[in-house]
C-alpha positions as CSV (number, residue, x, y, z in Angstrom):
1,X,-40.5,12.1,-41.9
2,X,-40.4,8.7,-40.3
3,X,-38.0,6.9,-37.9
4,X,-36.3,4.0,-39.7
5,X,-34.6,2.5,-36.7
6,X,-32.2,3.1,-33.8
7,X,-28.6,2.2,-33.0
8,X,-27.3,1.8,-29.5
9,X,-23.7,2.5,-28.3
10,X,-22.5,1.8,-24.8
11,X,-19.5,3.8,-23.6
12,X,-17.9,2.1,-20.6
13,X,-15.8,3.1,-17.6
14,X,-15.1,1.0,-14.5
15,X,-17.9,2.8,-12.4
16,X,-20.5,3.8,-15.0
17,X,-21.7,2.8,-18.5
18,X,-23.2,5.5,-20.6
19,X,-25.8,4.5,-23.1
20,X,-26.1,6.5,-26.3
21,X,-29.0,6.0,-28.8
22,X,-29.1,7.4,-32.3
23,X,-32.5,7.7,-33.9
24,X,-32.3,7.5,-37.7
25,X,-34.9,8.8,-40.2
26,X,-35.9,8.3,-43.8
27,X,-34.8,11.9,-44.6
28,X,-31.2,11.4,-43.5
29,X,-31.4,13.2,-40.2
30,X,-30.1,11.5,-37.1
31,X,-30.7,12.5,-33.5
32,X,-28.9,11.4,-30.3
33,X,-29.9,10.8,-26.7
34,X,-28.1,9.5,-23.6
35,X,-28.6,8.0,-20.2
36,X,-26.4,6.6,-17.4
37,X,-27.8,3.2,-16.4
38,X,-26.2,1.8,-13.3
39,X,-26.1,-2.0,-13.2
40,X,-28.9,-2.5,-15.7
41,X,-27.3,-1.5,-19.0
42,X,-28.0,-4.9,-20.7
43,X,-31.7,-4.7,-19.5
44,X,-32.0,-1.2,-21.0
45,X,-30.5,-2.3,-24.4
46,X,-32.8,-5.3,-24.4
47,X,-35.8,-3.1,-23.8
48,X,-34.8,-0.7,-26.5
49,X,-34.6,-3.6,-29.0
50,X,-38.1,-4.6,-28.3
51,X,-39.4,-1.0,-28.2
52,X,-37.8,-0.3,-31.6
53,X,-40.1,-3.0,-33.1
54,X,-43.2,-2.3,-31.0
55,X,-43.2,1.5,-30.9
56,X,-40.3,3.4,-32.4
57,X,-39.7,2.3,-36.0
58,X,-42.2,4.0,-38.3
59,X,-43.0,6.8,-35.9
60,X,-42.9,10.5,-36.7
61,X,-40.0,12.1,-34.7
62,X,-42.0,15.4,-34.6
63,X,-44.7,13.6,-32.7
64,X,-42.6,12.9,-29.7
65,X,-45.5,13.3,-27.2
66,X,-47.4,10.5,-28.9
67,X,-44.3,8.3,-29.0
68,X,-43.6,8.8,-25.3
69,X,-47.3,8.0,-24.5
70,X,-47.2,4.8,-26.5
71,X,-43.8,3.7,-25.0
72,X,-45.0,4.4,-21.5
73,X,-48.5,2.9,-21.6
74,X,-48.6,0.7,-24.7
75,X,-47.0,-2.3,-23.0
76,X,-49.5,-2.1,-20.1
77,X,-46.9,-2.9,-17.4
78,X,-46.0,0.0,-15.1
79,X,-43.0,1.9,-16.4
80,X,-40.0,2.0,-14.0
81,X,-36.4,3.1,-14.3
82,X,-35.5,1.0,-17.3
83,X,-38.6,1.9,-19.4
84,X,-38.4,5.6,-18.5
85,X,-34.7,5.7,-19.3
86,X,-35.4,4.1,-22.7
87,X,-38.1,6.6,-23.4
88,X,-35.7,9.4,-22.4
89,X,-33.0,8.6,-24.8
90,X,-35.4,8.3,-27.7
91,X,-37.3,11.4,-26.8
92,X,-34.1,13.5,-26.6
93,X,-33.1,12.2,-30.0
94,X,-36.5,13.2,-31.4
95,X,-36.0,16.8,-30.1
96,X,-32.5,16.8,-31.6
97,X,-34.0,15.8,-35.0
98,X,-36.7,18.4,-34.8
99,X,-34.3,21.1,-33.9
100,X,-32.0,20.1,-36.8
101,X,-34.9,20.0,-39.3
102,X,-36.1,23.4,-38.3
103,X,-32.6,24.9,-37.8
104,X,-33.1,26.0,-34.2
105,X,-31.9,24.9,-30.8
106,X,-34.4,22.8,-28.7
107,X,-34.8,25.6,-26.1
108,X,-36.3,27.7,-28.9
109,X,-39.0,25.1,-29.5
110,X,-39.9,25.0,-25.8
111,X,-40.7,28.6,-25.4
112,X,-37.5,30.5,-26.0
113,X,-34.6,31.4,-23.7
114,X,-34.8,33.0,-20.3
115,X,-31.0,33.0,-19.8
116,X,-27.7,32.9,-21.7
117,X,-25.7,31.2,-18.9
118,X,-26.3,28.2,-16.7
119,X,-24.3,27.9,-13.5
120,X,-22.5,24.6,-13.0
121,X,-21.4,22.7,-10.0
122,X,-18.6,20.1,-9.9
123,X,-19.0,16.5,-8.8
124,X,-16.7,13.5,-9.1
125,X,-13.7,15.7,-8.0
126,X,-12.9,14.0,-4.7
127,X,-11.5,10.8,-6.1
128,X,-8.5,11.0,-3.8
129,X,-7.5,10.0,-0.3
130,X,-10.2,10.7,2.2
131,X,-8.3,13.1,4.4
132,X,-8.8,16.8,5.1
133,X,-5.5,17.6,3.4
134,X,-6.3,15.7,0.2
135,X,-9.8,17.1,0.0
136,X,-8.5,20.7,0.6
137,X,-6.1,20.3,-2.4
138,X,-8.8,18.7,-4.6
139,X,-11.4,21.3,-3.8
140,X,-8.9,24.1,-4.5
141,X,-8.3,22.6,-7.9
142,X,-12.1,22.8,-8.6
143,X,-12.3,26.6,-7.9
144,X,-9.0,27.1,-9.8
145,X,-10.8,25.4,-12.8
146,X,-13.4,28.2,-12.5
147,X,-16.3,26.5,-10.7
148,X,-18.2,28.5,-8.2
149,X,-20.0,25.5,-6.7
150,X,-19.2,21.9,-5.9
151,X,-20.8,18.9,-4.2
152,X,-19.5,16.3,-1.8
153,X,-20.6,13.3,0.3
154,X,-18.1,13.2,3.2
155,X,-19.8,10.4,5.1
156,X,-17.9,7.3,4.1
157,X,-20.1,4.2,4.3
158,X,-22.5,5.7,6.8
159,X,-25.9,4.0,6.9
160,X,-28.8,5.1,9.1
161,X,-26.4,6.0,11.9
162,X,-23.1,7.9,12.0
163,X,-21.0,7.6,15.2
164,X,-19.5,10.7,16.9
165,X,-16.0,9.9,15.7
166,X,-17.2,9.4,12.1
167,X,-19.3,12.6,12.4
168,X,-16.3,14.6,13.6
169,X,-14.2,13.3,10.7
170,X,-16.9,14.2,8.2
171,X,-17.0,17.7,9.7
172,X,-13.2,18.0,9.4
173,X,-13.5,17.2,5.7
174,X,-16.2,19.8,5.1
175,X,-14.2,22.3,7.1
176,X,-11.2,21.7,4.9
177,X,-13.3,22.0,1.7
178,X,-14.9,25.3,2.8
179,X,-11.5,26.7,3.7
180,X,-10.2,25.7,0.2
181,X,-13.1,27.2,-1.8
182,X,-13.6,30.4,0.3
183,X,-16.8,31.9,1.7
184,X,-18.6,32.7,-1.5
185,X,-18.6,29.4,-3.4
186,X,-21.6,27.1,-3.1
187,X,-21.0,23.9,-1.2
188,X,-23.7,21.2,-1.7
189,X,-23.9,18.5,1.0
190,X,-24.8,15.1,-0.4
191,X,-26.2,12.4,1.9
192,X,-27.2,9.8,-0.7
193,X,-30.2,8.8,1.3
194,X,-28.0,7.3,4.0
195,X,-29.5,8.4,7.3
196,X,-32.5,8.1,9.6
197,X,-34.3,11.4,10.2
198,X,-32.8,12.0,13.6
199,X,-29.2,11.3,12.4
200,X,-29.7,13.6,9.3
201,X,-31.0,16.4,11.5
202,X,-28.1,16.0,14.0
203,X,-25.5,16.1,11.1
204,X,-27.2,19.0,9.4
205,X,-26.8,21.0,12.6
206,X,-23.1,20.0,12.9
207,X,-22.6,21.1,9.3
208,X,-24.5,24.4,9.5
209,X,-21.5,26.6,10.3
210,X,-20.1,25.8,6.8
211,X,-23.2,27.1,5.1
212,X,-24.3,24.2,2.8
213,X,-26.2,25.4,-0.2
214,X,-28.5,22.4,0.2
215,X,-28.9,19.1,2.0
216,X,-29.4,16.4,-0.6
217,X,-31.3,13.1,0.0
218,X,-30.9,13.2,3.8
219,X,-33.0,10.0,4.1
220,X,-33.9,7.2,1.8
221,X,-36.2,8.4,-1.0
222,X,-39.1,6.0,-0.4
223,X,-40.6,7.7,2.7
224,X,-41.8,11.3,2.3
225,X,-42.9,11.6,5.9
226,X,-39.3,10.9,7.0
227,X,-38.1,13.6,4.6
228,X,-40.7,16.0,6.0
229,X,-39.5,15.3,9.5
230,X,-36.0,16.4,8.5
231,X,-37.3,19.5,6.6
232,X,-39.3,20.6,9.6
233,X,-36.2,20.5,11.9
234,X,-33.4,22.1,9.8
235,X,-33.0,25.5,8.3
236,X,-31.1,24.3,5.2
237,X,-32.7,23.9,1.8
238,X,-33.7,20.3,1.1
239,X,-32.9,18.7,-2.4
240,X,-34.1,15.4,-3.7
241,X,-35.6,13.6,-6.7
242,X,-32.9,11.9,-8.7
243,X,-34.4,8.4,-7.9
244,X,-38.0,9.3,-8.9
245,X,-38.5,8.1,-12.4
246,X,-42.0,9.2,-13.2
247,X,-43.2,12.8,-13.2
248,X,-46.5,11.7,-11.6
249,X,-44.6,10.5,-8.5
250,X,-43.5,14.0,-7.6
251,X,-47.1,15.0,-6.7
252,X,-46.8,13.9,-3.1
253,X,-43.4,15.5,-2.7
254,X,-44.9,18.8,-3.8
255,X,-47.9,18.4,-1.5
256,X,-45.6,17.7,1.4
257,X,-43.6,20.9,0.8
258,X,-40.6,18.9,2.1
259,X,-38.2,19.9,-0.8
260,X,-36.9,23.3,-1.9
261,X,-35.1,21.9,-4.9
262,X,-36.0,18.9,-7.1
263,X,-33.4,16.9,-9.0
264,X,-34.9,14.9,-11.7
265,X,-32.6,13.2,-14.1
266,X,-33.6,13.8,-17.8
267,X,-32.1,10.5,-18.7
268,X,-34.4,8.6,-16.3
269,X,-37.6,10.5,-16.2
270,X,-38.7,10.4,-19.8
271,X,-36.6,13.1,-21.4
272,X,-36.7,16.8,-22.0
273,X,-40.4,17.6,-22.3
274,X,-41.4,15.4,-19.3
275,X,-38.8,17.3,-17.2
276,X,-40.1,20.7,-18.6
277,X,-43.6,19.8,-17.5
278,X,-42.3,18.8,-14.0
279,X,-40.4,22.1,-13.8
280,X,-43.5,24.0,-14.5
281,X,-45.3,22.2,-11.7
282,X,-42.4,22.9,-9.4
283,X,-42.7,26.6,-10.2
284,X,-46.3,26.6,-8.9
285,X,-44.9,25.3,-5.6
286,X,-42.1,27.9,-5.5
287,X,-39.6,25.1,-6.0
288,X,-36.3,25.2,-7.9
289,X,-35.0,22.6,-10.3
290,X,-31.4,21.4,-10.4
291,X,-31.2,18.2,-12.5
292,X,-29.2,15.2,-11.6
293,X,-26.6,14.8,-14.3
294,X,-24.1,11.9,-13.9
295,X,-24.0,11.2,-17.6
296,X,-21.8,12.4,-20.4
297,X,-21.9,15.3,-22.8
298,X,-25.2,14.5,-24.6
299,X,-27.1,14.3,-21.4
300,X,-25.4,17.6,-20.3
301,X,-26.4,19.2,-23.6
302,X,-30.0,18.1,-23.2
303,X,-30.1,19.4,-19.6
304,X,-28.8,22.7,-20.8
305,X,-31.6,22.9,-23.4
306,X,-34.1,22.6,-20.6
307,X,-32.2,25.2,-18.5
308,X,-32.3,27.7,-21.3
309,X,-36.1,28.0,-21.2
310,X,-36.9,27.3,-17.5
311,X,-37.3,30.2,-15.2
312,X,-36.9,28.2,-11.9
313,X,-33.7,26.4,-13.0
314,X,-31.0,26.8,-10.4
315,X,-27.8,25.0,-11.4
316,X,-26.5,21.9,-13.3
317,X,-24.3,19.1,-12.0
318,X,-21.2,18.3,-14.0
319,X,-18.9,15.3,-13.6
320,X,-16.9,15.3,-16.8
321,X,-14.1,17.7,-15.9
322,X,-13.0,15.4,-13.2
323,X,-14.2,11.7,-13.1
324,X,-13.6,10.0,-16.5
325,X,-12.8,13.3,-18.3
326,X,-11.6,11.4,-21.4
327,X,-15.2,10.4,-22.3
328,X,-15.8,14.0,-23.5
329,X,-14.0,13.0,-26.7
330,X,-16.9,10.8,-27.8
331,X,-19.1,13.8,-28.3
332,X,-18.4,16.6,-30.8
333,X,-19.4,20.0,-29.5
334,X,-19.4,18.8,-25.8
335,X,-20.5,21.6,-23.5
336,X,-17.7,23.2,-21.5
337,X,-17.8,25.2,-18.3
338,X,-16.4,28.7,-18.9
339,X,-13.6,29.1,-16.3
340,X,-14.2,32.9,-16.2
341,X,-17.8,32.5,-15.1
342,X,-18.2,29.0,-13.7
343,X,-21.2,28.7,-16.1
344,X,-22.1,26.9,-19.3
345,X,-23.0,29.2,-22.2
346,X,-26.3,28.4,-23.9
347,X,-25.8,26.8,-27.3
348,X,-27.5,28.3,-30.3
349,X,-26.7,25.3,-32.6
350,X,-29.6,23.4,-34.0
351,X,-31.1,20.6,-32.0
352,X,-29.1,19.6,-29.0
353,X,-25.9,21.1,-30.5
354,X,-23.8,18.0,-30.2
355,X,-23.0,14.9,-32.2
356,X,-21.9,11.4,-31.1
357,X,-18.5,10.3,-32.5
358,X,-19.2,6.6,-33.1
359,X,-15.5,5.8,-33.7
360,X,-14.4,7.5,-30.5
361,X,-17.2,5.8,-28.6
362,X,-15.9,2.4,-29.7
363,X,-12.6,3.2,-27.8
364,X,-14.6,2.8,-24.6
365,X,-16.3,-0.6,-24.7
366,X,-19.0,-1.6,-22.2
367,X,-17.6,-2.7,-18.9
368,X,-19.0,-4.5,-15.8
369,X,-19.4,-1.1,-14.2
370,X,-19.9,-1.1,-10.4
371,X,-20.6,1.7,-8.0
372,X,-21.5,0.8,-4.5
373,X,-22.1,3.7,-2.2
374,X,-21.8,1.5,0.9
375,X,-18.4,0.0,0.0
376,X,-15.2,1.3,1.5
377,X,-13.5,3.7,-0.9
378,X,-16.6,4.2,-3.0
379,X,-15.6,7.9,-3.5
380,X,-12.6,6.9,-5.5
381,X,-14.8,5.3,-8.2
382,X,-12.3,2.5,-8.7
383,X,-14.4,-0.7,-8.3
384,X,-12.4,-3.8,-7.3
């Protein structure tokens, strides 16, 4: 079996473009992969066009390891977010093809399942007025939908510092959310790399009474010593990793012991097997994995294949019941959170278990998507 070519489909919304890639073969099987590229979609599509000619066309989709190696190192330049995302969508599609050809789900090819259910947490649910009353109502709707976990960044446009008045307001939002979801639901506290270490530590102490499940990216991701400074001074689990695009770059993070949970994005770090290798290394450091997942249903399906065979997998992020819920229609067999359990059920369908509906995707043309976390009203995800 050989790859004959790829086709690229960009599904657009005002705040995010989702890039889907179909990999076609000479035996009639087609696989699909997905990534969410923020502000660089045209660059990604351009890279894929070149990579198709240089690396992808003519390759054996069963030899995904070799294809990944050639795409990553065969152009000599160091692979960054764009290249690793391009690798990811093609790699996912190759696993999809392999699973379909053999009639088994991808998790079966990666060692077999360790679980039947994968816990989900909601994000993108607080696209409302930034008041305690509005957040209470929105959070209540999340748990009524069946979720047992949700995530929130309550810090407005905070950057490095957060004044006392702004801190008290952020605390009031979290107090309202905790009241709405009850004492047992998990509440993930997102900081988006906003703060200096001292500010992050101070805020963590203010938020401690509401029992956050983790403190996510408390400081910008470039400085691991700053992250270690926070980890040494708070009692909350630290989560980070969505903006690391190469498995090798996690080495120093593991050595620092600064993170309790890593959050690689399958769509940015080279795909399913690269993330499985990373998860295995995390396990040797007693670290959990909770992938970043701001994409659509194909990326969710791929993340669930990883979850099914990964012992140290904690939970999966999910946007698509709240922000841009209509985009689920572009994927047949889109994974759904069971409202009775707050979990995804592991799919037993061959490959990734989903199919891209090209006609439905065409209803969401590419947009000039914008998402600025330091702009007023960013949480509404309605770019001006």
